[in-house]
N, C-alpha and C positions, 0 to 999 in steps of 0.2 A: 582798652575800651570799657564802657560802662558795664556791658553784660558779662565781662570776664569775672566780675566779682559778685555775680548773683548767687544767692544761696541755692543749695540743692533743692529740687522740687519746685522751682519757680514755675515751670510749665504746668505742673499739676495745680498749683495755687491759682494760676491764671484761669485755667479751665473751670475750676471749682467756683471761683468768684464770678466768672462770666456766666456760668450756668445759673447762679442765683439771680443775677441781674436780668437775664433773658426771661426767667420765669416770673420775676417780680414786675417788670415793666414792659415786657414784650421785646420783640426783635428790633423793630424800627426805632424805639426810644433808647435803645442801648448803643452807646458809642464806644469807640476804642479808647477815648480819653477816660470815660467812666470806668471801663474795665481795668485800665491801668491804675486809676486812683483806688478802686476797691481792692485790687490785688496788692496795693502798697508799693508800686513801682512807678517809674516814669514811662512815657510812651516809647522811648528808645528801646528798652529791653523787650517791651511788648511786641514791637514791630520786628525785632530780631527773631522772635519765635513764630509770629503769625503775620502774614501780609496784610490781612484786613479782617473785618468783623465776620464776613462770611466764612473765612477759613477757621476762625475760632469756633464758630457755631458748628461747622462741619466736624471738627475734631471731637467736640463734646458728643455729638450724635454718633460718630463712628465708634468711639470708645464704648458708649452705652450699648450700641448694636452688637459689638463684638462680645461683650459680656453676656448679653441675652442669648446669642447664638451658642456660646460655650455652654450655657445652662441647658439649652435644648439638646446639644450633643451629649452631655453627660446624662440627661434623663433618658435619652434614646439608646444608650449604650448597652442596655441589658439584652438578654437573649430569651426573655419570656414571651408570653402571648402578645401579639401586636396590640391588642386592646389595652393591655396593662401598660405597655410602653407609651402609648398615646396618652393614657391617663397620667403617667409620670410627667409628660411634657406639659399638660395642663397645670399640674401642681407646681412645676418648675416656673412657669409663667406667673402663677399666683404668688409664689415666693419672691420672685423678682419684683413684683409690684409692691409687696410689703417691704422688702429689704432696701430697694432703691427707688423710692417714690419720685425723687427729682429726675432721675434718669428716665424713668417710665414717662413722666410728663414731658420731658424735652424731646423724646422720640416722637411723641404725638404732636408736639408743637411743630416739628419739622414737616409733618405730613398733612397738617391742617391748612387748607387753602386760605382760610380766613385770617391766618396768622401773618400772611404776606411775607414769608421767609423767601427772599430772592437769591437762592444759591445758584451759582453757575451750574449749567446742566451737567458738566463732568463730575462735580461734587455730588450733585443729586443722584446721578446714575450710580455712583460708588456706594451711597447710602442705601439705595434700592437693592444692592446686591446682598446686604445683610438680611433684608426681608425675603429675598429669593432663597437664601440659604436656609432660613427657618422653614419655608414651605417645602424645600427639597428634603429636609430631615424627616418631616411628617410623610411626605410622599413615599420615600424609601420604606418607611415602616409599613405604610398601607400596602405597597406592592408586595412586600414580604408576607404580610398577613393574608393577602388574597391568594398568593401562591401556595401558602400553607393551609388554605381552607379555613383560616380563622376569621376573615372578614368577607363580607359580601363582595361580589365582583362589581365594583363601581369605578368610575374614573378617578384615579388617585389625586389629580390636581383639584378636581371639584370638591372632593371630600376634605382635602387639606385646607382649601380656602374656606369651606364651611366651618370647619373646626376653629380656624383662626378668627373668622368673623364672629362666631358665637362667643368666643372668649372676649373679644373686643367689646361686644355688646354688653356683656356682664360687667366688665370693668367700667364702661361708661355709665351704666345704671348705678354703680357704686359711687362713682365720682360726682354724679349729679344729684345724689341723695335719694334716688328712687328706692333703693333697697332699704335704706334706713327708715324712710317714711312708711314702708311696707312691713317693717319689723323683721326684716330678713338680713342675714349677714352675707358678706361676700363668700365666705367658705361654704355656706349652705347652698348658695346659687352655683358655685363651681362644681360642687359634688352633685347637685341636681342635673346640671348640664352634662356631667360625665355619665351619670346613670341613664338619663333619657336618650342621649345620643348613642350610647352603647347598644341599646335595644335595637336601634335602626341599622347600625353598621356591622355588628357582630354576626357572623354566620352561626345562627343559633343551633341548628342541628349538630354541627361539628362541635360547638362549645359544649352542648349537653352531652354528647357522646364522650367527651373527655372529662365530664363531671365538673365543668368550670362555668356554671350558670351565672356566677357573679363576677366575671372577669372585669366588668366595668361598673359594677355597683359601688355606691359610696362605701368607703372603708372607714369605719368609726375610729380605728386606731390611728390611721394616718390622715384623717380628714382635716385636721389642721389646727390652725391658729384661731383663737377667739378674738379676732379683730372686728371692729365695727365696719 
């Protein structure tokens, strides 16, 4: 059969080329034939790996989501102050944005109702689980921080959603040029969000008693990359 002689890495090549097409011309204008042509194969091997365009798109988003969840887990794995671990997650999300801009964009294409991505509900539900995992990672840290007296007693889900939404707003402001026109970098805004949010959620008396007044303040040494 034709696919028996395919080179190693064909699936990865298909997903990489398809991702470029989806981002360049949108979901609806991308066809299986165009994906095969761009990947340098015929449609036979393409359909051997994926049943249809929706499945190709799903696997791109699933792989991207799993990478981001892994980054969140790594950032949350420390045993320090809950505020510092949440700060690490913010920075991990920023680093993913810098390191994998196409994956970041494709994840948001999947959730943008204007993009018209018509995935079957079962595939969409599976992608939603990655988002749920990211929230749970933050919620667990928040619960531990509240139990340890490090964070104010707030609803963990609400705070996790707020932190995620705040980060999304900062990234959107960067992508639409708002930050650039204001003479502000993404790194500066991420660090400002960390510092300002920390004032509201950290249990200040407990933090001060431990001599850790700056647990969420911007860290000049680790503040980042000088990206526009």
